[in-house]
PDBQT receptor file of N, H, CA, C and O in Angstrom, charges set to zero:
ATOM      1  N   MET A   1       7.850  -8.856  -7.405  1.00  0.00    +0.000 N 
ATOM      2  CA  MET A   1       7.609  -7.457  -6.907  1.00  0.00    +0.000 C 
ATOM      3  C   MET A   1       8.224  -7.323  -5.339  1.00  0.00    +0.000 C 
ATOM      4  O   MET A   1       8.529  -8.304  -4.662  1.00  0.00    +0.000 OA
ATOM      5  N   ASN A   2       8.348  -5.911  -4.890  1.00  0.00    +0.000 N 
ATOM      6  H   ASN A   2       8.100  -5.114  -5.440  1.00  0.00    +0.000 HD
ATOM      7  CA  ASN A   2       8.961  -5.640  -3.945  1.00  0.00    +0.000 C 
ATOM      8  C   ASN A   2       8.327  -5.398  -3.017  1.00  0.00    +0.000 C 
ATOM      9  O   ASN A   2       8.110  -4.197  -2.860  1.00  0.00    +0.000 OA
ATOM     10  N   THR A   3       7.681  -6.434  -1.889  1.00  0.00    +0.000 N 
ATOM     11  H   THR A   3       7.857  -7.410  -2.016  1.00  0.00    +0.000 HD
ATOM     12  CA  THR A   3       6.120  -6.349  -1.667  1.00  0.00    +0.000 C 
ATOM     13  C   THR A   3       6.612  -5.232  -0.273  1.00  0.00    +0.000 C 
ATOM     14  O   THR A   3       5.719  -4.777   0.442  1.00  0.00    +0.000 OA
ATOM     15  N   GLU A   4       7.861  -4.929  -0.046  1.00  0.00    +0.000 N 
ATOM     16  H   GLU A   4       8.586  -5.298  -0.627  1.00  0.00    +0.000 HD
ATOM     17  CA  GLU A   4       8.268  -3.791   0.763  1.00  0.00    +0.000 C 
ATOM     18  C   GLU A   4       8.117  -2.460   0.988  1.00  0.00    +0.000 C 
ATOM     19  O   GLU A   4       8.145  -1.869   2.068  1.00  0.00    +0.000 OA
ATOM     20  N   ARG A   5       7.832  -1.699  -0.942  1.00  0.00    +0.000 N 
ATOM     21  H   ARG A   5       7.809  -2.179  -1.819  1.00  0.00    +0.000 HD
ATOM     22  CA  ARG A   5       7.351  -1.411  -1.269  1.00  0.00    +0.000 C 
ATOM     23  C   ARG A   5       6.008  -0.619  -1.988  1.00  0.00    +0.000 C 
ATOM     24  O   ARG A   5       5.559  -1.332  -2.886  1.00  0.00    +0.000 OA
ATOM     25  N   CYS A   6       5.428   0.359  -1.869  1.00  0.00    +0.000 N 
ATOM     26  H   CYS A   6       5.793   0.938  -1.140  1.00  0.00    +0.000 HD
ATOM     27  CA  CYS A   6       4.167   1.151  -2.581  1.00  0.00    +0.000 C 
ATOM     28  C   CYS A   6       4.028   0.493  -4.094  1.00  0.00    +0.000 C 
ATOM     29  O   CYS A   6       4.969   0.505  -4.888  1.00  0.00    +0.000 OA
ATOM     30  N   PRO A   7       2.981   0.026  -4.334  1.00  0.00    +0.000 N 
ATOM     31  CA  PRO A   7       2.942  -0.545  -5.854  1.00  0.00    +0.000 C 
ATOM     32  C   PRO A   7       2.798   0.911  -6.545  1.00  0.00    +0.000 C 
ATOM     33  O   PRO A   7       3.326   1.071  -7.645  1.00  0.00    +0.000 OA
ATOM     34  N   ARG A   8       2.281   1.697  -6.093  1.00  0.00    +0.000 N 
ATOM     35  H   ARG A   8       1.852   1.566  -5.200  1.00  0.00    +0.000 HD
ATOM     36  CA  ARG A   8       1.691   2.940  -6.617  1.00  0.00    +0.000 C 
ATOM     37  C   ARG A   8       2.894   4.424  -6.793  1.00  0.00    +0.000 C 
ATOM     38  O   ARG A   8       2.993   5.283  -7.670  1.00  0.00    +0.000 OA
ATOM     39  N   CYS A   9       3.599   4.195  -5.610  1.00  0.00    +0.000 N 
ATOM     40  H   CYS A   9       3.518   3.497  -4.898  1.00  0.00    +0.000 HD
ATOM     41  CA  CYS A   9       4.389   5.108  -5.706  1.00  0.00    +0.000 C 
ATOM     42  C   CYS A   9       6.024   4.711  -5.432  1.00  0.00    +0.000 C 
ATOM     43  O   CYS A   9       6.841   5.593  -5.171  1.00  0.00    +0.000 OA
ATOM     44  N   GLY A  10       6.320   3.569  -5.507  1.00  0.00    +0.000 N 
ATOM     45  H   GLY A  10       5.656   2.852  -5.719  1.00  0.00    +0.000 HD
ATOM     46  CA  GLY A  10       7.323   2.967  -5.063  1.00  0.00    +0.000 C 
ATOM     47  C   GLY A  10       8.242   3.364  -3.827  1.00  0.00    +0.000 C 
ATOM     48  O   GLY A  10       9.431   3.058  -3.742  1.00  0.00    +0.000 OA
ATOM     49  N   ARG A  11       7.532   4.084  -2.887  1.00  0.00    +0.000 N 
ATOM     50  H   ARG A  11       6.566   4.333  -2.955  1.00  0.00    +0.000 HD
ATOM     51  CA  ARG A  11       8.466   4.266  -1.319  1.00  0.00    +0.000 C 
ATOM     52  C   ARG A  11       8.002   3.221  -0.815  1.00  0.00    +0.000 C 
ATOM     53  O   ARG A  11       7.120   2.528  -1.324  1.00  0.00    +0.000 OA
ATOM     54  N   PRO A  12       8.684   2.976   0.467  1.00  0.00    +0.000 N 
ATOM     55  CA  PRO A  12       8.674   2.322   1.642  1.00  0.00    +0.000 C 
ATOM     56  C   PRO A  12       6.984   2.210   2.028  1.00  0.00    +0.000 C 
ATOM     57  O   PRO A  12       6.282   3.208   1.864  1.00  0.00    +0.000 OA
ATOM     58  N   ASN A  13       6.407   0.967   2.533  1.00  0.00    +0.000 N 
ATOM     59  H   ASN A  13       6.977   0.156   2.667  1.00  0.00    +0.000 HD
ATOM     60  CA  ASN A  13       4.484   1.174   2.566  1.00  0.00    +0.000 C 
ATOM     61  C   ASN A  13       4.554   0.932   4.032  1.00  0.00    +0.000 C 
ATOM     62  O   ASN A  13       3.503   1.032   4.666  1.00  0.00    +0.000 OA
ATOM     63  N   ARG A  14       5.748   0.600   4.707  1.00  0.00    +0.000 N 
ATOM     64  H   ARG A  14       6.601   0.519   4.192  1.00  0.00    +0.000 HD
ATOM     65  CA  ARG A  14       5.579   0.651   6.580  1.00  0.00    +0.000 C 
ATOM     66  C   ARG A  14       4.849  -0.328   7.074  1.00  0.00    +0.000 C 
ATOM     67  O   ARG A  14       4.340  -0.322   8.194  1.00  0.00    +0.000 OA
ATOM     68  N   CYS A  15       4.729  -1.641   5.854  1.00  0.00    +0.000 N 
ATOM     69  H   CYS A  15       5.143  -1.647   4.944  1.00  0.00    +0.000 HD
ATOM     70  CA  CYS A  15       3.709  -2.764   6.517  1.00  0.00    +0.000 C 
ATOM     71  C   CYS A  15       4.402  -3.729   7.698  1.00  0.00    +0.000 C 
ATOM     72  O   CYS A  15       5.502  -4.281   7.719  1.00  0.00    +0.000 OA
ATOM     73  N   ALA A  16       3.270  -3.707   8.710  1.00  0.00    +0.000 N 
ATOM     74  H   ALA A  16       2.377  -3.259   8.694  1.00  0.00    +0.000 HD
ATOM     75  CA  ALA A  16       3.764  -4.386   9.526  1.00  0.00    +0.000 C 
ATOM     76  C   ALA A  16       4.111  -5.840   9.185  1.00  0.00    +0.000 C 
ATOM     77  O   ALA A  16       5.108  -6.434   9.597  1.00  0.00    +0.000 OA
ATOM     78  N   GLN A  17       2.960  -6.446   8.208  1.00  0.00    +0.000 N 
ATOM     79  H   GLN A  17       2.151  -5.965   7.873  1.00  0.00    +0.000 HD
ATOM     80  CA  GLN A  17       3.204  -7.682   7.577  1.00  0.00    +0.000 C 
ATOM     81  C   GLN A  17       4.343  -8.103   6.914  1.00  0.00    +0.000 C 
ATOM     82  O   GLN A  17       4.931  -9.048   7.440  1.00  0.00    +0.000 OA
ATOM     83  N   THR A  18       4.790  -7.663   5.927  1.00  0.00    +0.000 N 
ATOM     84  H   THR A  18       4.312  -6.895   5.500  1.00  0.00    +0.000 HD
ATOM     85  CA  THR A  18       5.466  -7.687   5.071  1.00  0.00    +0.000 C 
ATOM     86  C   THR A  18       7.212  -8.473   6.179  1.00  0.00    +0.000 C 
ATOM     87  O   THR A  18       7.824  -8.038   7.155  1.00  0.00    +0.000 OA
ATOM     88  N   GLY A  19       7.364  -9.627   5.377  1.00  0.00    +0.000 N 
ATOM     89  H   GLY A  19       6.867  -9.980   4.584  1.00  0.00    +0.000 HD
ATOM     90  CA  GLY A  19       8.483 -10.439   6.665  1.00  0.00    +0.000 C 
ATOM     91  C   GLY A  19       8.262 -11.131   7.617  1.00  0.00    +0.000 C 
ATOM     92  O   GLY A  19       9.088 -11.937   8.045  1.00  0.00    +0.000 OA
ATOM     93  N   ASN A  20       7.064 -10.941   8.147  1.00  0.00    +0.000 N 
ATOM     94  H   ASN A  20       6.392 -10.286   7.800  1.00  0.00    +0.000 HD
ATOM     95  CA  ASN A  20       6.097 -11.790   8.962  1.00  0.00    +0.000 C 
ATOM     96  C   ASN A  20       5.390 -13.696   8.659  1.00  0.00    +0.000 C 
ATOM     97  O   ASN A  20       4.456 -13.954   7.899  1.00  0.00    +0.000 OA
ATOM     98  N   ALA A  21       5.791 -14.227   9.087  1.00  0.00    +0.000 N 
ATOM     99  H   ALA A  21       6.549 -14.017   9.705  1.00  0.00    +0.000 HD
ATOM    100  CA  ALA A  21       4.982 -15.521   8.477  1.00  0.00    +0.000 C 
ATOM    101  C   ALA A  21       3.741 -15.414   9.071  1.00  0.00    +0.000 C 
ATOM    102  O   ALA A  21       2.747 -15.883   8.517  1.00  0.00    +0.000 OA
ATOM    103  N   GLN A  22       3.687 -14.856  10.129  1.00  0.00    +0.000 N 
ATOM    104  H   GLN A  22       4.495 -14.475  10.580  1.00  0.00    +0.000 HD
ATOM    105  CA  GLN A  22       2.360 -14.649  10.954  1.00  0.00    +0.000 C 
ATOM    106  C   GLN A  22       1.538 -13.774  11.195  1.00  0.00    +0.000 C 
ATOM    107  O   GLN A  22       2.026 -12.819  11.800  1.00  0.00    +0.000 OA
ATOM    108  N   PRO A  23       0.159 -13.679  10.902  1.00  0.00    +0.000 N 
ATOM    109  CA  PRO A  23      -0.561 -12.549  10.747  1.00  0.00    +0.000 C 
ATOM    110  C   PRO A  23      -0.198 -11.502  12.037  1.00  0.00    +0.000 C 
ATOM    111  O   PRO A  23      -0.628 -11.824  13.144  1.00  0.00    +0.000 OA
ATOM    112  N   VAL A  24       0.439 -10.491  11.926  1.00  0.00    +0.000 N 
ATOM    113  H   VAL A  24       0.788 -10.229  11.026  1.00  0.00    +0.000 HD
ATOM    114  CA  VAL A  24       0.410  -9.555  12.624  1.00  0.00    +0.000 C 
ATOM    115  C   VAL A  24      -0.695  -8.489  13.687  1.00  0.00    +0.000 C 
ATOM    116  O   VAL A  24      -1.543  -7.928  12.994  1.00  0.00    +0.000 OA
ATOM    117  N   GLN A  25      -0.749  -8.303  14.516  1.00  0.00    +0.000 N 
ATOM    118  H   GLN A  25      -0.060  -8.759  15.079  1.00  0.00    +0.000 HD
ATOM    119  CA  GLN A  25      -1.807  -8.115  15.627  1.00  0.00    +0.000 C 
ATOM    120  C   GLN A  25      -1.911  -5.872  14.943  1.00  0.00    +0.000 C 
ATOM    121  O   GLN A  25      -2.991  -5.294  15.068  1.00  0.00    +0.000 OA
ATOM    122  N   ASP A  26      -1.322  -5.505  14.658  1.00  0.00    +0.000 N 
ATOM    123  H   ASP A  26      -0.445  -5.974  14.556  1.00  0.00    +0.000 HD
ATOM    124  CA  ASP A  26      -1.536  -4.150  14.416  1.00  0.00    +0.000 C 
ATOM    125  C   ASP A  26      -0.770  -3.657  13.523  1.00  0.00    +0.000 C 
ATOM    126  O   ASP A  26       0.443  -3.858  13.585  1.00  0.00    +0.000 OA
ATOM    127  N   CYS A  27      -1.331  -2.916  12.521  1.00  0.00    +0.000 N 
ATOM    128  H   CYS A  27      -2.317  -2.753  12.470  1.00  0.00    +0.000 HD
ATOM    129  CA  CYS A  27      -0.455  -2.067  11.455  1.00  0.00    +0.000 C 
ATOM    130  C   CYS A  27      -1.049  -1.002  11.366  1.00  0.00    +0.000 C 
ATOM    131  O   CYS A  27      -2.197  -1.016  11.810  1.00  0.00    +0.000 OA
ATOM    132  N   TRP A  28      -0.566   0.225  10.816  1.00  0.00    +0.000 N 
ATOM    133  H   TRP A  28       0.367   0.236  10.456  1.00  0.00    +0.000 HD
ATOM    134  CA  TRP A  28      -0.772   1.373  10.680  1.00  0.00    +0.000 C 
ATOM    135  C   TRP A  28      -2.476   1.389   9.571  1.00  0.00    +0.000 C 
ATOM    136  O   TRP A  28      -3.441   2.028   9.991  1.00  0.00    +0.000 OA
ATOM    137  N   CYS A  29      -2.530   0.887   8.698  1.00  0.00    +0.000 N 
ATOM    138  H   CYS A  29      -1.747   0.367   8.357  1.00  0.00    +0.000 HD
ATOM    139  CA  CYS A  29      -3.522   0.415   7.691  1.00  0.00    +0.000 C 
ATOM    140  C   CYS A  29      -4.780  -0.105   8.469  1.00  0.00    +0.000 C 
ATOM    141  O   CYS A  29      -5.912   0.146   8.055  1.00  0.00    +0.000 OA
ATOM    142  N   PHE A  30      -4.536  -0.900   9.704  1.00  0.00    +0.000 N 
ATOM    143  H   PHE A  30      -3.617  -1.104  10.040  1.00  0.00    +0.000 HD
ATOM    144  CA  PHE A  30      -5.594  -1.087  10.222  1.00  0.00    +0.000 C 
ATOM    145  C   PHE A  30      -6.463   0.358  11.326  1.00  0.00    +0.000 C 
ATOM    146  O   PHE A  30      -7.180   0.236  12.319  1.00  0.00    +0.000 OA
ATOM    147  N   HIS A  31      -6.125   1.255  10.807  1.00  0.00    +0.000 N 
ATOM    148  H   HIS A  31      -5.542   1.354  10.001  1.00  0.00    +0.000 HD
ATOM    149  CA  HIS A  31      -6.404   2.205  11.819  1.00  0.00    +0.000 C 
ATOM    150  C   HIS A  31      -6.453   3.454  10.880  1.00  0.00    +0.000 C 
ATOM    151  O   HIS A  31      -6.558   4.516  11.494  1.00  0.00    +0.000 OA
ATOM    152  N   THR A  32      -6.395   3.550   9.424  1.00  0.00    +0.000 N 
ATOM    153  H   THR A  32      -6.309   2.687   8.926  1.00  0.00    +0.000 HD
ATOM    154  CA  THR A  32      -6.437   4.181   8.432  1.00  0.00    +0.000 C 
ATOM    155  C   THR A  32      -7.658   3.856   7.302  1.00  0.00    +0.000 C 
ATOM    156  O   THR A  32      -7.605   2.863   6.576  1.00  0.00    +0.000 OA
ATOM    157  N   PRO A  33      -8.553   4.649   7.270  1.00  0.00    +0.000 N 
ATOM    158  CA  PRO A  33      -9.445   4.425   5.781  1.00  0.00    +0.000 C 
ATOM    159  C   PRO A  33      -8.121   4.379   4.374  1.00  0.00    +0.000 C 
ATOM    160  O   PRO A  33      -7.068   4.988   4.190  1.00  0.00    +0.000 OA
ATOM    161  N   ILE A  34      -8.745   3.510   3.747  1.00  0.00    +0.000 N 
ATOM    162  H   ILE A  34      -9.600   3.015   3.896  1.00  0.00    +0.000 HD
ATOM    163  CA  ILE A  34      -7.961   2.867   2.767  1.00  0.00    +0.000 C 
ATOM    164  C   ILE A  34      -9.194   3.830   1.008  1.00  0.00    +0.000 C 
ATOM    165  O   ILE A  34     -10.265   3.532   0.479  1.00  0.00    +0.000 OA
ATOM    166  N   SER A  35      -8.264   4.841   0.804  1.00  0.00    +0.000 N 
ATOM    167  H   SER A  35      -7.393   5.083   1.233  1.00  0.00    +0.000 HD
ATOM    168  CA  SER A  35      -9.395   5.382  -0.514  1.00  0.00    +0.000 C 
ATOM    169  C   SER A  35      -9.879   4.259  -1.015  1.00  0.00    +0.000 C 
ATOM    170  O   SER A  35      -9.443   3.220  -0.520  1.00  0.00    +0.000 OA
ATOM    171  N   PRO A  36     -10.659   4.183  -1.861  1.00  0.00    +0.000 N 
ATOM    172  CA  PRO A  36     -11.299   2.963  -2.877  1.00  0.00    +0.000 C 
ATOM    173  C   PRO A  36     -10.554   3.381  -4.337  1.00  0.00    +0.000 C 
ATOM    174  O   PRO A  36     -10.145   2.571  -5.169  1.00  0.00    +0.000 OA
ATOM    175  N   GLU A  37     -10.488   4.735  -4.425  1.00  0.00    +0.000 N 
ATOM    176  H   GLU A  37     -10.820   5.393  -3.749  1.00  0.00    +0.000 HD
ATOM    177  CA  GLU A  37      -9.983   5.601  -5.808  1.00  0.00    +0.000 C 
ATOM    178  C   GLU A  37      -8.421   4.674  -5.928  1.00  0.00    +0.000 C 
ATOM    179  O   GLU A  37      -8.084   3.819  -6.748  1.00  0.00    +0.000 OA
ATOM    180  N   ALA A  38      -7.806   5.161  -4.941  1.00  0.00    +0.000 N 
ATOM    181  H   ALA A  38      -8.081   5.855  -4.275  1.00  0.00    +0.000 HD
ATOM    182  CA  ALA A  38      -6.455   4.495  -4.622  1.00  0.00    +0.000 C 
ATOM    183  C   ALA A  38      -6.233   2.927  -5.265  1.00  0.00    +0.000 C 
ATOM    184  O   ALA A  38      -5.460   2.636  -6.177  1.00  0.00    +0.000 OA
ATOM    185  N   LEU A  39      -7.293   1.851  -4.396  1.00  0.00    +0.000 N 
ATOM    186  H   LEU A  39      -7.922   2.087  -3.655  1.00  0.00    +0.000 HD
ATOM    187  CA  LEU A  39      -6.893   0.671  -4.533  1.00  0.00    +0.000 C 
ATOM    188  C   LEU A  39      -7.589   0.375  -6.415  1.00  0.00    +0.000 C 
ATOM    189  O   LEU A  39      -7.243  -0.668  -6.970  1.00  0.00    +0.000 OA
ATOM    190  N   GLU A  40      -8.176   1.006  -6.896  1.00  0.00    +0.000 N 
ATOM    191  H   GLU A  40      -8.457   1.853  -6.445  1.00  0.00    +0.000 HD
ATOM    192  CA  GLU A  40      -9.010   0.820  -8.287  1.00  0.00    +0.000 C 
ATOM    193  C   GLU A  40      -8.176   1.239  -9.349  1.00  0.00    +0.000 C 
ATOM    194  O   GLU A  40      -8.386   0.935 -10.524  1.00  0.00    +0.000 OA
ATOM    195  N   ALA A  41      -6.928   2.159  -8.825  1.00  0.00    +0.000 N 
ATOM    196  H   ALA A  41      -6.757   2.406  -7.871  1.00  0.00    +0.000 HD
ATOM    197  CA  ALA A  41      -5.846   2.658  -9.805  1.00  0.00    +0.000 C 
ATOM    198  C   ALA A  41      -4.894   1.924  -9.983  1.00  0.00    +0.000 C 
ATOM    199  O   ALA A  41      -4.194   2.076 -10.985  1.00  0.00    +0.000 OA
ATOM    200  N   LEU A  42      -4.609   0.869  -8.986  1.00  0.00    +0.000 N 
ATOM    201  H   LEU A  42      -5.177   0.745  -8.172  1.00  0.00    +0.000 HD
ATOM    202  CA  LEU A  42      -3.283  -0.125  -9.106  1.00  0.00    +0.000 C 
ATOM    203  C   LEU A  42      -3.598  -1.046 -10.448  1.00  0.00    +0.000 C 
ATOM    204  O   LEU A  42      -4.748  -1.426 -10.667  1.00  0.00    +0.000 OA
ATOM    205  N   PRO A  43      -2.827  -1.280 -11.068  1.00  0.00    +0.000 N 
ATOM    206  CA  PRO A  43      -2.971  -2.276 -12.291  1.00  0.00    +0.000 C 
ATOM    207  C   PRO A  43      -3.442  -4.031 -11.354  1.00  0.00    +0.000 C 
ATOM    208  O   PRO A  43      -3.109  -4.431 -10.239  1.00  0.00    +0.000 OA
ATOM    209  N   ALA A  44      -4.138  -4.552 -12.219  1.00  0.00    +0.000 N 
ATOM    210  H   ALA A  44      -4.408  -4.227 -13.125  1.00  0.00    +0.000 HD
ATOM    211  CA  ALA A  44      -4.356  -5.834 -12.027  1.00  0.00    +0.000 C 
ATOM    212  C   ALA A  44      -3.242  -6.553 -11.293  1.00  0.00    +0.000 C 
ATOM    213  O   ALA A  44      -3.288  -6.765 -10.081  1.00  0.00    +0.000 OA
ATOM    214  N   GLU A  45      -2.318  -6.891 -12.012  1.00  0.00    +0.000 N 
ATOM    215  H   GLU A  45      -2.280  -6.719 -12.997  1.00  0.00    +0.000 HD
ATOM    216  CA  GLU A  45      -0.908  -7.355 -11.560  1.00  0.00    +0.000 C 
ATOM    217  C   GLU A  45      -0.434  -7.118 -10.140  1.00  0.00    +0.000 C 
ATOM    218  O   GLU A  45      -0.010  -8.037  -9.440  1.00  0.00    +0.000 OA
ATOM    219  N   ALA A  46      -0.525  -5.751  -9.699  1.00  0.00    +0.000 N 
ATOM    220  H   ALA A  46      -0.869  -5.004 -10.267  1.00  0.00    +0.000 HD
ATOM    221  CA  ALA A  46      -0.246  -5.258  -8.438  1.00  0.00    +0.000 C 
ATOM    222  C   ALA A  46      -1.074  -5.730  -7.267  1.00  0.00    +0.000 C 
ATOM    223  O   ALA A  46      -0.648  -6.174  -6.200  1.00  0.00    +0.000 OA
ATOM    224  N   ARG A  47      -2.343  -5.557  -7.647  1.00  0.00    +0.000 N 
ATOM    225  H   ARG A  47      -2.689  -5.196  -8.513  1.00  0.00    +0.000 HD
ATOM    226  CA  ARG A  47      -3.102  -5.947  -6.123  1.00  0.00    +0.000 C 
ATOM    227  C   ARG A  47      -2.764  -7.283  -5.479  1.00  0.00    +0.000 C 
ATOM    228  O   ARG A  47      -2.267  -8.312  -5.937  1.00  0.00    +0.000 OA
ATOM    229  N   ASP A  48      -3.227  -6.906  -4.171  1.00  0.00    +0.000 N 
ATOM    230  H   ASP A  48      -3.630  -6.070  -3.799  1.00  0.00    +0.000 HD
ATOM    231  CA  ASP A  48      -3.293  -8.164  -3.325  1.00  0.00    +0.000 C 
ATOM    232  C   ASP A  48      -1.675  -8.558  -3.206  1.00  0.00    +0.000 C 
ATOM    233  O   ASP A  48      -1.553  -9.614  -2.587  1.00  0.00    +0.000 OA
ATOM    234  N   LYS A  49      -0.573  -8.068  -3.576  1.00  0.00    +0.000 N 
ATOM    235  H   LYS A  49      -0.672  -7.209  -4.079  1.00  0.00    +0.000 HD
ATOM    236  CA  LYS A  49       0.673  -8.257  -3.958  1.00  0.00    +0.000 C 
ATOM    237  C   LYS A  49       1.367  -7.728  -2.696  1.00  0.00    +0.000 C 
ATOM    238  O   LYS A  49       1.897  -8.436  -1.840  1.00  0.00    +0.000 OA
ATOM    239  N   ALA A  50       1.294  -6.382  -2.695  1.00  0.00    +0.000 N 
ATOM    240  H   ALA A  50       0.863  -5.807  -3.390  1.00  0.00    +0.000 HD
ATOM    241  CA  ALA A  50       2.244  -5.595  -1.828  1.00  0.00    +0.000 C 
ATOM    242  C   ALA A  50       1.152  -3.846  -0.951  1.00  0.00    +0.000 C 
ATOM    243  O   ALA A  50       0.973  -3.048  -1.871  1.00  0.00    +0.000 OA
ATOM    244  N   CYS A  51       0.943  -3.654  -0.485  1.00  0.00    +0.000 N 
ATOM    245  H   CYS A  51       1.089  -4.302   0.262  1.00  0.00    +0.000 HD
ATOM    246  CA  CYS A  51       0.337  -2.795   0.324  1.00  0.00    +0.000 C 
ATOM    247  C   CYS A  51       0.884  -1.464   0.158  1.00  0.00    +0.000 C 
ATOM    248  O   CYS A  51       2.079  -1.189   0.271  1.00  0.00    +0.000 OA
ATOM    249  N   LEU A  52       0.098  -0.778  -0.073  1.00  0.00    +0.000 N 
ATOM    250  H   LEU A  52      -0.873  -1.001  -0.165  1.00  0.00    +0.000 HD
ATOM    251  CA  LEU A  52      -0.116   1.017  -0.429  1.00  0.00    +0.000 C 
ATOM    252  C   LEU A  52       0.886   1.255   0.603  1.00  0.00    +0.000 C 
ATOM    253  O   LEU A  52       1.312   0.296   1.246  1.00  0.00    +0.000 OA
ATOM    254  N   CYS A  53       1.347   2.558   0.849  1.00  0.00    +0.000 N 
ATOM    255  H   CYS A  53       1.001   3.337   0.326  1.00  0.00    +0.000 HD
ATOM    256  CA  CYS A  53       2.109   3.046   1.598  1.00  0.00    +0.000 C 
ATOM    257  C   CYS A  53       1.045   4.189   2.292  1.00  0.00    +0.000 C 
ATOM    258  O   CYS A  53      -0.079   4.024   1.816  1.00  0.00    +0.000 OA
ATOM    259  N   PRO A  54       1.077   5.028   3.041  1.00  0.00    +0.000 N 
ATOM    260  CA  PRO A  54       0.215   5.456   4.185  1.00  0.00    +0.000 C 
ATOM    261  C   PRO A  54      -0.331   6.753   3.513  1.00  0.00    +0.000 C 
ATOM    262  O   PRO A  54      -1.400   7.271   3.837  1.00  0.00    +0.000 OA
ATOM    263  N   ALA A  55       0.705   7.345   2.311  1.00  0.00    +0.000 N 
ATOM    264  H   ALA A  55       1.574   6.924   2.048  1.00  0.00    +0.000 HD
ATOM    265  CA  ALA A  55       0.242   8.793   1.961  1.00  0.00    +0.000 C 
ATOM    266  C   ALA A  55      -0.447   8.028   0.244  1.00  0.00    +0.000 C 
ATOM    267  O   ALA A  55      -1.328   8.705  -0.284  1.00  0.00    +0.000 OA
ATOM    268  N   CYS A  56      -0.148   7.104  -0.276  1.00  0.00    +0.000 N 
ATOM    269  H   CYS A  56       0.568   6.554   0.154  1.00  0.00    +0.000 HD
ATOM    270  CA  CYS A  56      -0.750   6.784  -1.120  1.00  0.00    +0.000 C 
ATOM    271  C   CYS A  56      -2.638   5.721  -0.760  1.00  0.00    +0.000 C 
ATOM    272  O   CYS A  56      -3.528   5.379  -1.540  1.00  0.00    +0.000 OA
ATOM    273  N   ALA A  57      -2.526   5.607   0.279  1.00  0.00    +0.000 N 
ATOM    274  H   ALA A  57      -1.804   5.885   0.912  1.00  0.00    +0.000 HD
ATOM    275  CA  ALA A  57      -3.499   4.874   0.888  1.00  0.00    +0.000 C 
ATOM    276  C   ALA A  57      -5.315   5.888   0.915  1.00  0.00    +0.000 C 
ATOM    277  O   ALA A  57      -6.493   5.530   0.883  1.00  0.00    +0.000 OA
ATOM    278  N   GLY A  58      -4.551   7.298   0.995  1.00  0.00    +0.000 N 
ATOM    279  H   GLY A  58      -3.595   7.589   1.022  1.00  0.00    +0.000 HD
ATOM    280  CA  GLY A  58      -5.499   8.278   1.058  1.00  0.00    +0.000 C 
ATOM    281  C   GLY A  58      -5.244   9.085  -0.216  1.00  0.00    +0.000 C 
ATOM    282  O   GLY A  58      -5.505  10.281  -0.087  1.00  0.00    +0.000 OA
ATOM    283  N   ALA A  59      -4.827   8.734  -1.331  1.00  0.00    +0.000 N 
ATOM    284  H   ALA A  59      -4.616   7.763  -1.435  1.00  0.00    +0.000 HD
ATOM    285  CA  ALA A  59      -4.535   9.529  -2.107  1.00  0.00    +0.000 C 
ATOM    286  C   ALA A  59      -5.500   8.855  -3.342  1.00  0.00    +0.000 C 
ATOM    287  O   ALA A  59      -5.896   7.690  -3.388  1.00  0.00    +0.000 OA
ATOM    288  N   THR A  60      -5.755   9.935  -4.322  1.00  0.00    +0.000 N 
ATOM    289  H   THR A  60      -5.433  10.881  -4.284  1.00  0.00    +0.000 HD
ATOM    290  CA  THR A  60      -6.722  10.045  -5.589  1.00  0.00    +0.000 C 
ATOM    291  C   THR A  60      -5.786  10.508  -6.429  1.00  0.00    +0.000 C 
ATOM    292  O   THR A  60      -4.677  10.967  -6.157  1.00  0.00    +0.000 OA
ATOM    293  N   GLY A  61      -6.370  10.339  -7.595  1.00  0.00    +0.000 N 
ATOM    294  H   GLY A  61      -7.272   9.966  -7.815  1.00  0.00    +0.000 HD
ATOM    295  CA  GLY A  61      -5.844  10.732  -8.871  1.00  0.00    +0.000 C 
ATOM    296  C   GLY A  61      -4.754  10.630  -9.252  1.00  0.00    +0.000 C 
ATOM    297  O   GLY A  61      -4.319   9.563  -9.684  1.00  0.00    +0.000 OA
ATOM    298  N   ASN A  62      -3.777  12.151  -9.153  1.00  0.00    +0.000 N 
ATOM    299  H   ASN A  62      -4.130  13.018  -8.802  1.00  0.00    +0.000 HD
ATOM    300  CA  ASN A  62      -2.157  12.038  -9.558  1.00  0.00    +0.000 C 
ATOM    301  C   ASN A  62      -1.813  12.339  -8.204  1.00  0.00    +0.000 C 
ATOM    302  O   ASN A  62      -0.709  12.863  -8.051  1.00  0.00    +0.000 OA
ATOM    303  N   ASP A  63      -2.681  12.075  -6.932  1.00  0.00    +0.000 N 
ATOM    304  H   ASP A  63      -3.577  11.649  -7.057  1.00  0.00    +0.000 HD
ATOM    305  CA  ASP A  63      -1.359  12.816  -5.897  1.00  0.00    +0.000 C 
ATOM    306  C   ASP A  63      -0.771  11.994  -5.318  1.00  0.00    +0.000 C 
ATOM    307  O   ASP A  63      -0.378  12.155  -4.162  1.00  0.00    +0.000 OA
ATOM    308  N   ALA A  64      -0.567  10.827  -6.075  1.00  0.00    +0.000 N 
ATOM    309  H   ALA A  64      -0.887  10.696  -7.013  1.00  0.00    +0.000 HD
ATOM    310  CA  ALA A  64       1.072  10.428  -5.389  1.00  0.00    +0.000 C 
ATOM    311  C   ALA A  64       1.773   9.946  -7.105  1.00  0.00    +0.000 C 
ATOM    312  O   ALA A  64       1.337   9.480  -8.158  1.00  0.00    +0.000 OA
ATOM    313  N   GLN A  65       3.013  10.381  -6.573  1.00  0.00    +0.000 N 
ATOM    314  H   GLN A  65       3.367  10.759  -5.718  1.00  0.00    +0.000 HD
ATOM    315  CA  GLN A  65       4.206  10.146  -8.143  1.00  0.00    +0.000 C 
ATOM    316  C   GLN A  65       4.734   9.730  -7.277  1.00  0.00    +0.000 C 
ATOM    317  O   GLN A  65       4.575   9.730  -6.057  1.00  0.00    +0.000 OA
ATOM    318  N   PRO A  66       5.787   9.136  -8.331  1.00  0.00    +0.000 N 
ATOM    319  CA  PRO A  66       6.418   7.573  -7.939  1.00  0.00    +0.000 C 
ATOM    320  C   PRO A  66       7.831   8.715  -7.481  1.00  0.00    +0.000 C 
ATOM    321  O   PRO A  66       7.504   9.894  -7.614  1.00  0.00    +0.000 OA
ATOM    322  N   ASP A  67       8.975   8.552  -7.089  1.00  0.00    +0.000 N 
ATOM    323  H   ASP A  67       9.242   7.595  -6.980  1.00  0.00    +0.000 HD
ATOM    324  CA  ASP A  67      10.002   9.050  -6.506  1.00  0.00    +0.000 C 
ATOM    325  C   ASP A  67      10.948   8.892  -7.310  1.00  0.00    +0.000 C 
ATOM    326  O   ASP A  67      12.079   9.280  -7.017  1.00  0.00    +0.000 OA
TER     327      ASP A  67
């Protein structure tokens, strides 16, 4: 799994933690509410492996489509 891509749509997730061995102090997701529905829509094998992108973090249902 490519951790630089959103597991929901495949677009870049813009995660500040990706590629950093030490925990980061700030990322866009620290300031953005993440939709519980978006997390629940992920297959179990994709959870906790890669971050959602900003668009999918707030999307519900079929709002986010793969590129």
